[in-house]
C-alpha positions, 0 to 999 in steps of 0.5 A, spaced: 182 887 502 178 887 509 175 881 511 169 883 515 167 876 517 173 876 522 169 882 526 165 880 532 158 882 531 157 883 538 162 888 540 162 895 539 167 897 533 171 903 533 174 905 526 179 911 526 183 913 520 185 919 516 181 924 512 179 920 505 181 913 507 174 910 506 172 910 514 165 911 512 164 906 507 167 901 511 162 902 517 157 902 512 159 895 509 160 892 517 153 895 518 150 892 512 153 885 513 152 885 521 147 890 523 149 896 528 148 903 528 154 908 525 156 913 530 160 919 528 166 921 532 168 926 527 169 933 530 166 937 523 161 932 521 157 934 527 155 940 524 148 942 520 151 947 515 156 942 511 154 935 508 158 935 502 164 939 504 165 934 511 163 928 507 157 927 511 153 921 509 148 922 504 141 921 505 141 914 501 147 912 506 143 914 512 137 910 510 141 904 509 143 903 516 141 907 523 146 913 524 147 918 530 151 924 531 151 927 524 149 934 523 145 934 529 149 941 532 147 948 529 152 951 525 153 957 529 155 953 536 161 950 539 162 943 540 167 940 544 170 933 545 166 933 552 160 935 548 161 929 544 162 924 549 156 926 553 152 925 547 155 918 545 154 915 552 147 913 551 148 910 545 153 905 548 147 902 553 141 902 548 142 895 546 144 897 538 151 895 537 155 901 536 160 902 530 163 909 531 167 912 526 171 918 525 178 922 524 178 925 530 183 922 535 181 926 541 174 923 541 177 916 541 182 917 546 176 921 551 172 915 549 177 909 551 181 913 556 177 917 559 176 925 559 177 930 565 171 934 566 175 941 565 170 948 566 169 951 559 173 957 557 170 964 558 169 968 552 174 973 554 179 968 555 178 965 549 178 972 545 185 973 549 188 967 546 185 968 539 190 974 539 196 971 541 201 967 537 202 960 538 209 961 540 207 966 546 202 961 548 208 955 548 212 959 552 207 960 557 206 952 557 213 951 558 214 955 564 207 953 568 205 946 565 212 943 562 208 936 562 203 938 557 209 942 553 213 936 553 207 932 550 203 936 546 203 937 538 207 943 538 205 944 531 198 944 532 195 951 534 188 948 536 192 944 542 196 949 544 191 954 545 187 949 549 192 948 554 193 955 554 186 957 555 185 951 561 191 954 565 189 961 564 182 960 566 182 955 571 189 957 574 191 949 574 195 946 568 192 942 563 196 936 566 193 936 573 186 936 570 188 930 566 191 926 572 184 926 575 181 923 569 175 918 570 174 911 568 173 911 560 166 909 558 168 904 553 175 901 555 179 899 549 179 892 551 171 892 550 171 894 543 174 892 536 179 898 535 181 898 527 186 904 525 186 905 517 193 906 515 193 909 509 200 910 504 201 917 504 201 918 496 195 914 495 191 918 500 194 924 497 191 922 490 184 920 494 184 927 497 185 931 491 179 926 487 175 927 493 175 935 493 173 935 486 167 930 487 165 935 493 165 941 488 161 936 483 156 934 488 155 941 491 160 944 496 160 951 492 152 951 493 153 949 500 157 955 501 153 960 497 147 958 502 151 959 508 155 965 506 149 970 509 150 967 516 158 966 515 159 971 520 155 967 526 159 960 524 163 957 530 166 950 530 163 949 523 168 955 520 173 950 521 171 945 516 177 945 511 175 948 504 170 952 508 173 959 508 176 958 501 169 957 498 166 963 502 171 967 499 169 964 492 162 966 493 164 973 495 169 974 489 175 974 494 178 968 491 178 964 484 175 957 485 182 954 482 186 958 488 180 955 493 181 948 490 188 948 491 188 951 498 183 946 500 187 940 498 193 942 501 189 944 507 186 937 507 193 933 506 196 937 512 191 935 516 191 928 514 199 928 516 197 931 523 192 925 524 197 920 522 202 923 527 197 922 532 195 915 530 202 913 530 203 916 537 196 914 541 193 908 537 199 903 538 194 898 541 189 899 535 189 893 529 192 897 524 189 895 517 194 897 511 191 901 505 190 900 499 
C-alpha cells in the first residue's frame, strides 16, 4: 500500500517503473488528492495513433486531472529524448506541480542528469545503420568508443544503433558528447523520485491480463484504422504488439499468435526496463509491488 500522504504537495514527483506496474493509476491518485499535472515520460504514449495499445490515459482519465505530452506527436514522426526534454521544460516553470510518469528511463535520466546536444542523424546514415547487425556496430564501438561500449546495454539494439549513428554522423564518440552534458533541468534532489519495483511473476501476469484488456478495449480496431497508413509509421511503429496486430489485419498472422508475440515482447521489454532501473536509479525511492 502506497501512502500518498507522505509525499510533498509542493515538489515535483517522478514516477518510473516497468510496463503494466500501475504507474498511471498512482499518478492519477496523487493528482486527485494533491493536485498537479500528469506529464507523460513514456516514449510511445506521445504518439497520436495508438491510445489503447500504449495504455495512454482514456478521455475520462484525462478529464479527471490535467495531462500533458500524451498523444501530441503525429503517428508518422520521429520523436527523441531531446524532443521530449524540450517539450517538458515549459511545464516545469508554469506554476502547476508536475507529476512526471513513464517507463522510459532515458527520459528521466535526461531530465535529472542533463542531456548532451547531439546533432540529429542524417537519413542516409540511419539507413546504413538499419542494414547492419548489432554485432557489427558493437565491434565498431569496441574499437572507436570503448567507454560507451563498456557501459551500454549490449542486448539493446536501439541503444547500440544510437551510439553507432552518433559516431558515424559526427565523427566523435557518444562518450565525448555525453562528457559535455549541460546541467539538468530538474536535479533529482529537487524532486520526489519514486520507482515501482515489481515482482517478476506478478508483473508477468499483469502484462498478460492487460494485453487481453487492450484487445477487448479496441486495440485491434486501432490497428485496422492505422493499417492504410502503416507504411508511413515512424516512431509509433515501435509500439509493442503494433506490427503483430497490423499483420492480423492483413491476414498474415492469427490473432492468437499476435497475442502471444505481444505478451512475450512486453515481458522482454519489462526485463530490460528493470535492468536499466537497477543500474541507473539506485538513488530513487523504491516501492515494492505488489
